[in-house]
N, C-alpha and C positions, 0 to 999 in steps of 0.2 A: 625740424630744427635738430641741429647737433647736440648729444648730451655731451654735460662736463661730468667725467668721471673721477672720482676721489680715489686715489691710488693708494695713498698712505698718510698718516697724521704722525707727529712727535713734538715732544715739548721738553722743555727743561722742568726739574724740580721747582717748585717755587720757594725761595729763600726769603728770611725774615727782611722787611724792606727797612732797615735802619742801619745806619753805619756804626761799624763796631759791635755789631750783634749778629747780623745776617752774613750767612757764608758765601753769599754773590755779590755783597754790598762794594766790594773794591775792583769787580770787573767792569769793563768798558762795555756799555750797552751793544755795540757791534760785536764782542764776543760772545753774548749771549744769543743773538741773532745767528752769530757766524756757527755756533755749536748745533744749533737744529738744521740749519742749512746743509751742514757737512753729513749731518747724519741722514738726511733724506736722500742725499747723493750716494752715500756709501750703501745704504739699506736697498736702493732701488736699481743699483747700478747706472746711474744717470750719466747720460751725456751731457756735459752740463753747457757745451755749445749749443745745445739744441733746446736749451730753456730759453722760451719765446720772452718771458717777464717775470718779475718776482714783485708782487704786489703787497706792500707791508703796511702794518698798522702801528703807529706810534702816537699816543695822546699829546704828550708834553714835549714836543719839539722844538728845544731849545739847549743851549751848549751840548753836552754828548751827545744828547738824543736828537740834534738837528742833523742837517747834512744828509737827509736821504739814506736812512738806514738798511733800506731796502738792498739798493745798489752796494753801499759800502762794505755791507756784511757778507754780500756773496762773493765781492773781492776777497775779503778776510778768510771766507771758508775755501778758497781756492777754486772757485769756478772759473770758468774761460770767461774771458772779458766780453765775449759776444752776450751773455746773458744779463740783460738789461734789468733796470730795478725802479721802483717808485714807490715814495712813502706818502699816506694819507693819514688825514686825522678826522675821525668822528667820535671823537672823545672814547667814552667806553665801548662804545658799538665799533670801533675800529677794526677788531680782528675777525667779526664777523661780515663787514663791508670788504675787507680786504679779498676774504675767499669768495663773498658774490660779487666781485668785480673780476675776479680771475676765472670764476666760471663764466661769467658773461662774454670774456672774450672767448672763451673756447665755443660756446653755444653762437655765437655770432658766426663762427666758422674762420674768425680772423686768425686765431693762434691754437696751437696743437698741445703745448705743454708749459704750464704756469705754476708758479709756486707762490701761495698766500701765506700771511701769518704776522705775528706782531712780536713786538718787544716791549716792557715799560721797567724802567728801573726807578721804581718808588723811592729807593732809600736816596737814589740821587736827586730824584724831583722834590723829595722833602727836604733835603738840604740845600737846595736852591729856591727855598721858597719866597725869598724875596723878590725873584724875577717874575712872580705872579702878580696879580692884579691886588690892590688893597684889601680885599674882601678874603684873600688866599684862595679864589677862583681864577679861572681863566679871564684874560684880558677882556674878553667881549661882555662879560657882565662887572667888572671894574666901575668903581663910581665914578670915573672920568668920563664914561662913556654915557652921557646923561640923555643923549638923544634916544638912544635904545631902551636905557632904563626906564624912562618915560613911556615908551611904547609897549615895551616888555619888561617889567620887573622881574629881574633872576636873583635868588638868594642862593644861599649854600646848600648843596644837595642833602646834608643830615639834618638841617631844619626843614626842608621840603618832605624827609620821610616822615618826621614828625608830624606835619602838617596833614599830610596824606593819610597818617593813621588816626589822627585827631578827627578829621572829616568821616572816615571810612567807619568810624566806631570800633577801630580794631583795638584789643588791650594790650597791655604790657605783657600779661600773662601768654598770649598768643604768639605774639613775637619773639618771646623768650622760649615758647616751646618750640618753635620751628629752628631757632638757634641751636639749642639741645638737640634736635633731630640730626641737622647738619654735621655737627661733629660726631654723633654715633654712628651715622652712615658713612662719613669718611674714614673714620677708624676701621669699620669692616672691609671697607675697600680696598684701603692701605694694606691691612693684614691678610686680605685673601689674594693680593696682585692684581687687582682690576685694574690699576693704571700702569702696570708692567711693560704692556706693548707698546705704548707710545713713550714711556718715560726713558729720556736718553740723560746719562751724566753728565756733569760739566766739569772740566779739565783744567787744571791751572797750566801755565805755559811750560812748566817742568815736569810735566805728565801725570802729576799727583791728581787724585779727586778732591775737587771742593765742594761738590755736592751730589749726592745720589738718591736723596729720599726727599721728601716733603718736610719742610722745616717749620711751618707755621701752625698745622693741626695741634688742638688741646683737646685729646680725648678721656682727659681726665675731668672735662668742664660736667658740672652738675647743676640741676634746675636751681638749686638753692644758691648757688655761686652765680648764677646769671642774675637772681632775683635782688642780688644784694648791690649789683655793679650800679654806679651813679650815671644818670643820664649825660650823654657826651656834649650835646649842642644847646643847652639851656642857656648856659652864661654866653655862649657865642652869639645865640639868637639876639639877645638884647644890647649888644655893645654897640653904641654909637659908631658910625662909619664916615660921617661926615658933621660940619658944623651947624647941618639942620637936624640934627637927631637923628638922622634916618639909620633903622635897624634892619638885620635880616628878616627878623620875623614882621617888621614894618612894610618890606618889600612884597611880602605876601600877602598882607593885610591890604595894600592898595587895590588889590584885585578882590580879595574876599575879605571886605572888611569887619564882618562879624565873627571871625574865627578866633577863638582864643585856643592859640597851639598848646596842647599838652605835648611833654617831652618823655618819649620811651625809649629811644636808641641810645646804645651806649657800645661798647667795645666788642662786647659779646654778640651782640644781635646785627651788627655791620660788617660789611666786607672788610678782610685782613689785608694791610698794607704789606706787600711784599714784591719781589723781582722775579722776572720769569719772560720766557720767550716761547713760542710755538711756531709750527710751520705745517702746511697743508699740500699735499703734491695733488694736482689735478692735471688731468689729460683729456683729449678727444677719443672715443673710442678706436677711430683708425691706426691714432698715433700707439695707443696702448697695445693693440693687436699686432702691428707692424714690431713693436720694440720688447713684446712679453712681458708687460706691464699687467698685472692682474689687478682689476677694479676691488674695491673693497664695499663703496657706495657710488650713489651717483645723485646728482643735484635736481629733486624735483621742482622747487620753486623758490623763490628769494621776493622779498618785500622790503620797504621802507616806510616810516612813517613818522609825521610829526603830529606833537600833541602840545599841551600846553606848557610854554617854556617856564612859566611861575611855578608849577607844581614840579615839573622837569622828569618825573621819574614814571608818568603813567602810560607812556606810550605802548609797553610791551603787549598789552592786551588788545589793542588796534591792530598793532603790528602781526600779531599771531593770527587774528581774524583775516586780515588781509592775504597773508600769505596762504591759508588754508582756502580762501575763496579762490585764489589762483590756480593752487592745486588741483581744486575742485574735489575737495577732502572735509571732513567735518573732526572735530575734536575726537571723536570715537575711532578714527582711522589712524591716530597717533599711539604708537606704542609706548614711545619715552619722551618727557620733555626736559628740556634744559632752560632754566630761567635764571640768569644770573641773579645771585644774593647780594647786590650792591648795598640792600639793605632789607632787614626780615620783612618789611612791609611790602617791598617790591614782589615777592615771592608770593607772601600770603594771599595780597590783594589779586595776583594772577592765577592763582589756584581757586579762591572765591569766586570771580567774575568770571572764570571758564567752567567752573563747576567740574574740577579735575579729579582724579583719583588721585589722593596723594601718593599713593605706593609706585606712581608713573612719573613723579617729578623730582628731579635733582637725587636721583637712587643711591648715587655715591656722595652725596654730600655736595657742598656748594662752596662759594666764597667767603661765607661766614666763617667755614672750618677752614678751609684751603688757601683762601687768598685772593686778589682780584688784581693781578698785574695788568694795568686797565687796558692798556693797547693790545695787549696778547690773549686777553681772557676769550674773547669771541673764538678765536682758532682752537683753543685748549677745549672749549665745551663741543665744538664739533668733532674734535679726536676723541673726548671721552665719551659722546653719544654713540658714536660707530662702533667704539670698542665695546659698549655695553650692548648694543644691537646685535654684535655677533657672539656676546659670550652667553647671550640669553635666546638667541636663535630668532631675534624678533625683525620686523620690517622697517618700521619708520620712526623718524625722530625730528621734532621741532626744536629749534635754538633761537632763543631771543633774549635781548636785553636793553634795559634802560640806557642812555646816552644823555649827555648834558644839552641844554637848549630845548629838552623835552621831546628827544628822539627815539628812536627804536629799529633798527634793523632786525630781519628775521629769516629764517632759511629752514626748510625742510630737506631732509637727506633720507634716501633708502638704500638698505643693505642689497648687496647684489653677490 
């Protein structure tokens, strides 16, 4: 089977995802995607007419984020019209899935040069929240879908995070400690320039810089400050959703009737709301050799897993086990791990269940410190782990993340 080589990866800084506060919030989502596509083309001297496909991840595909961002952003970036594009949605897992599908096209022998990536403007999707389901979630879990609700009750992800922490006996203190470590590691990574290779600035139409640094991190975070924050999802969990008195907590209790949810997650130990885009350039070995493209990594294995849609966030562990099995590897063969910090409990449970060395997991911080631009995050993390493998002279990295509906994609990459 042909290999899929990763030639390059880049991303925008993550801007605060609030209108009137974030530096990127007044941009069109296509413009952020075009920023990273243009950077890949310029950095690698791409013949854009030879780009076989652009596979793009975007979770909230409505309004400005609808209309196939992959194709439209390529046109906006000045790509040749022959560079096709498609946009997909695996919720938070979209950015990994885009890379996996791009790699699969190359490994099948059908394509030679494919770009994958993702965009999410959370400032925009938050401002259009009225377009979501009545529960503030995607339409598949809204209270109007009574048939699916009866079959698979699905709550809000924050309430699910609290439910999992309760079931696992993970304390508020442990969750806050992981959040504190995330902020500290992100601060070191930023000050030492560990993200510089992948980071590309975003410019306004007049040529001035809109954002050239991470906007979300709070390095001043303290353990005491985290301990003082009020849980975010307790009130939400108990608000009636319909005239029958159904609540978000009650949806979980339909499957786990004896569970009394304790509420531990808050703004400090949950992922940040941000805007951003990322892109990864992949090629076949033959195309890379012919065109003088030097590979940075290769795709070793990919996997997808579904798990409980009611708990929603527990699929990363089985996804990691599945992709390791496909690769014929064990956890000891992985040098660096990136597990998206959608909520602190996701990363904490992942570390505990796989008995991982914490010094190998999210070594440059994660989404609690840096933010989680949903459709882009997976592609960001793949670039991040490749950068860090190179910086440390290590070999393999595994990237995975939870996604709504109880799913998780995963990928193992190897530095070359």
